[in-house]
C-alpha positions, 0 to 999 in steps of 0.5 A: 500499499502507498505509505504516502496517504498516512501520517503517524502522530506521536504526542510525547512529554519526556519520553526520550526511551519510551518512544524509541521501541515504537519509532523503530517498530514503524516503517522507515518510509513512513510520515511521523510527527512527534508532538513534544510537550515541552521546549526540549531542543535536544530531544528534537534535534536527536530525533530529527537526526536519527529519523528522515522520515520524522518532523518533531513539534515543540509545543513550549509547554506541557499543554496536554494530550488533546492540545498536542494531538490536534497540533500534530493533526492539523500538520498533516497533509495526507489523507489518513492519521495513525495517532500513537501512544509512544509506549506502543509497538506496531507488529510487522503489518499493522500499517499495511493492514491499516491502510488495506481496511481503509481503502475496502472501508472508505465509510469509516471515520475512526478505526483502531486495532484489535485489543481486549474489547474484542474478548466478547465480540464476535467476528469473521476473520478479516472483517472489521467490527463496527463499535461505539469506542476504541482506545485511544493508545492506537486511532486511525482517522479518515482526515476526510471526514473531520472538518480540522475538529478533532480532540476536545481541547478542554481535556488535558489528560483522560476521555479524549479518545471516549468524547472523540468518539462520541461526537463521531457517533453523535454524526453518525460516523463509523467507528470499526476494530480491525482483528487483523491489526496488533499493536502491543501497549504497554499502558500508563508508561508513557513517561520517563522522567516522573516519580510514581508518586508524582504520576499517580497524583497526576492521574488520580487528579486529571482523572476526577476532572475529566469524569465529571466534565465529560458527564457535564458535557454530555449529559448536563450538570445534574446527571454528572453531579449525581455520577460523581458525588459518591467518588467525592464523598469518598475522597473526601472521607478518605482524606480525613481518614488517612490524615488521621493515621498520618499516611501522607501518600494516600492522603495526598492522593485522595487530596487529588481526587478531591480537588480534581472533582472541585474543580471541574464541579466549579468549572475551572479548567483542568490546571493540575501539572506534574512537576519534574523536580 
């Protein structure tokens, strides 16, 4: 298949080590755009010197997954784009199979590889399975179906791909899984230089913020509040308990959950960022 039809977009944030295996798994004729959520000129220079088929865009700061992906996607000139996490590894025929399926099913908006989602799905060999959602670690986009409107940039982390899929289905777009495509994903390991506790606090804050924002956006404020209230109460109680028994690690994690929920409820933008020191 013609690789000139495809551009691969990879968003990174201090992922120098994680992205190495991903890039090695991509055919050297494929066009790649890496969007680095920092101002790391050394990272950019090293990647572009090592890979002639790669362009690295620096965002100048940690803009988050949605904003960075949109920067990359809006720079794409091809008909198709494949959004990848830096901790993924493509099987040998993955790109070729994406392009074959795209040509055979030109009505698709989004396509994803085989994943754990397929355990309870019935499918015939070499036939696509229509679904409502796909995982965010590998999303193949038919750019002709979009009007330069991709991810909702209010999300910093989590729910971006679920929100995108929901909007596609609302527009009666087709989303498929392809059982012939294999992409290995490490999961929750795209960053090299942040400690586990900082990552855990970051994940908890943004998971809670994005959970409320997503439900508010698609179901309204009151229903979102009903869904999030048990989590808010649980986090509040646990902050008190872990403060009393002096478990600082647990207290800080649940405080981040509480803060994420509260900030989302009052309509404050997603502002929490992990430090690198």
